[in-house]
C-alpha positions in Angstrom: 0.0 0.0 0.0 1.4 3.4 -1.0 2.2 6.2 1.4 -0.5 8.4 0.0 -3.2 5.7 0.4 -2.1 5.0 3.9 -2.4 8.7 4.8 -5.8 8.8 3.2 -7.0 5.8 5.3 -5.6 7.3 8.5 -7.2 10.7 7.7 -10.6 8.9 7.1 -10.3 7.2 10.5 -9.4 10.5 12.2 -12.3 12.3 10.7 -14.7 9.6 11.6 -13.7 9.9 15.3 -13.8 13.7 15.2 -17.4 13.7 14.0 -18.6 11.9 17.2 -16.2 13.5 19.6 -17.3 17.1 18.8 -20.4 16.6 21.0 -18.2 16.7 24.1 -16.5 20.1 23.3 -16.5 22.4 26.4 -16.9 26.1 26.5 -19.0 27.1 23.5 -22.8 27.1 23.3 -23.9 24.9 20.3 -26.0 27.8 19.0 -22.8 29.8 18.3 -20.9 27.0 16.6 -21.6 25.7 13.1 -20.2 22.6 11.3 -18.2 24.9 9.2 -16.3 26.3 12.2 -15.0 22.9 13.1 -14.6 21.4 9.6 -11.4 19.4 9.2 -10.9 17.6 5.9 -8.3 15.0 4.7 -6.8 17.8 2.6 -6.5 20.0 5.7 -4.6 17.2 7.5 -2.2 16.7 4.6 -1.6 20.4 4.4 -0.9 20.6 8.1 1.7 17.9 7.8 3.8 20.2 5.6 3.9 23.0 8.3 6.8 23.6 10.6 6.4 23.6 14.4 6.3 27.4 14.4 3.6 27.6 11.7 1.4 24.8 13.0 1.8 24.9 16.8 2.8 28.4 17.6 1.4 30.7 14.9 -1.4 28.7 13.5 -1.1 30.0 10.0 -4.3 28.4 8.6 -7.8 27.8 10.0 -7.2 24.0 10.0 -4.2 24.1 12.4 -4.8 22.9 15.9 -4.1 26.3 17.3 -6.8 28.0 15.2 -9.3 25.1 15.8 -8.8 25.5 19.5 -9.4 29.2 19.3 -12.8 28.4 17.8 -13.4 25.9 20.7 -13.2 23.0 18.3 -11.1 21.0 20.7 -11.9 17.5 19.4 -10.8 18.5 15.9 -7.8 20.3 17.3 -6.7 17.1 19.0 -7.2 15.1 15.8 -5.3 17.7 13.8 -2.4 17.7 16.3 -2.3 13.9 16.5 -2.1 13.6 12.7 0.6 16.3 12.5 2.7 14.5 15.2 2.5 11.3 13.1 3.1 12.8 9.6 4.6 16.2 10.2 8.2 17.4 10.3 10.9 16.0 12.5 10.9 17.8 15.8 13.4 18.7 18.5 12.8 17.1 21.9 11.5 20.5 23.3 9.2 21.0 20.3 7.7 17.5 20.8 7.3 18.2 24.5 5.4 21.4 23.8 3.2 19.8 21.1 2.4 16.9 23.4 1.4 19.4 26.1 -0.9 21.1 23.7 -2.4 17.8 22.7 -3.2 17.0 26.3 -4.9 20.4 26.6 -7.0 19.8 23.5 -8.1 16.4 24.7 -8.9 17.6 28.2 -10.8 20.6 26.9 -12.8 18.2 24.6 -13.8 16.3 27.7 -11.5 13.2 27.3 -9.6 13.7 30.5 -8.6 10.0 30.8 -6.7 10.1 27.4 -5.4 13.6 28.3 -3.8 12.3 31.5 -1.9 9.6 29.5 -0.5 12.3 27.2 0.3 14.6 30.0 2.4 12.0 31.7 4.8 12.2 28.8 5.5 15.9 29.2 7.9 16.1 32.1 11.3 17.7 31.3 14.9 17.4 32.5 15.4 19.8 35.4 18.6 20.9 33.6 16.4 22.6 30.9 15.1 25.0 33.5 18.1 26.7 35.2 16.1 29.6 36.6 14.3 27.4 39.1 11.2 27.0 37.0 9.5 23.9 38.4 7.8 22.6 35.3 7.5 19.0 36.5 5.7 19.8 39.7 3.1 21.7 37.5 2.8 18.7 35.3 2.2 16.3 38.2 -0.2 18.7 39.9 -2.2 19.0 36.6 -2.2 15.2 36.2 -3.5 14.9 39.8 -6.4 17.1 39.0 -7.3 15.0 35.9 -7.2 11.7 37.8 -8.9 13.3 40.8 -6.1 12.7 43.3 -6.8 15.6 45.7 -4.0 14.8 48.2 -1.4 14.8 45.4 -2.8 18.0 43.9 -2.6 19.7 47.3 0.9 18.5 47.7 2.1 19.8 44.3 0.3 23.1 44.8 2.1 23.7 48.0 5.5 22.7 46.6 5.1 24.8 43.4 4.0 27.8 45.5 7.4 27.8 47.2 9.3 28.0 43.9 11.0 31.2 42.8 9.9 33.5 39.9 6.9 34.7 38.0 6.4 31.5 36.0 6.1 29.3 39.1 3.7 31.9 40.6 1.5 31.8 37.5 1.3 28.0 37.4 0.6 27.9 41.1 -2.5 30.0 40.4 -3.6 27.5 37.9 -3.3 24.6 40.4 -5.2 26.6 42.9 -8.0 27.0 40.4 -8.0 23.2 40.1 -8.3 23.0 43.9 -11.2 25.4 44.0 -13.0 23.7 41.2 -11.8 20.2 41.8 -15.0 18.5 40.8 -15.4 20.6 37.6 -14.1 19.6 34.1 -10.6 20.8 33.0 -12.0 23.4 30.6 -14.0 25.2 33.2 -11.5 24.9 36.0 -8.6 26.2 33.8 -10.5 29.1 32.2 -13.3 30.2 34.5 -12.7 33.2 36.7 -15.2 31.7 39.1 -12.6 29.0 39.9 -10.0 31.6 40.9 -8.9 31.0 44.6 -11.3 32.5 47.0 -14.2 32.9 44.6 
């Protein structure tokens, strides 16, 4: 079987899954979202595969990139687009793959598939040597994972640990973990984004 046919078959499977997964998208009323907003064709997937990390993940240069789909709250399609791009897109550095995997976890979690999101999230820890300024990325990862799997004791432990870390980035991520504490029983999309989940509200 030729490579083009293989990609076509994979794209068909991805699109079939996306059609049913869209019902679980969090954060956008159905009345404000049309099928066109979340359309993702086989041609879109093939075009994405030609994009660099910067163009696909960071800038989102077309409507069919995961970044732009996510901005339109089409999280299920964003996850499908990102998964396909990771399989068929350009070779990545270790850091680029780490960032793309983190964003895949966010897409899945925002689409309501927190179990799958937790599996992806577990792959996004980094070498401490990559963060010489004391940025405690791994504690943030573990704390977020604890929220997804509903381990309250671990979430509390990681929040306290991260809150003791130096710098603005640790402080910002501590605020996110505190949101997860406040809205522990809420889905990821609401706990992460809603101001109502800010500590003390």
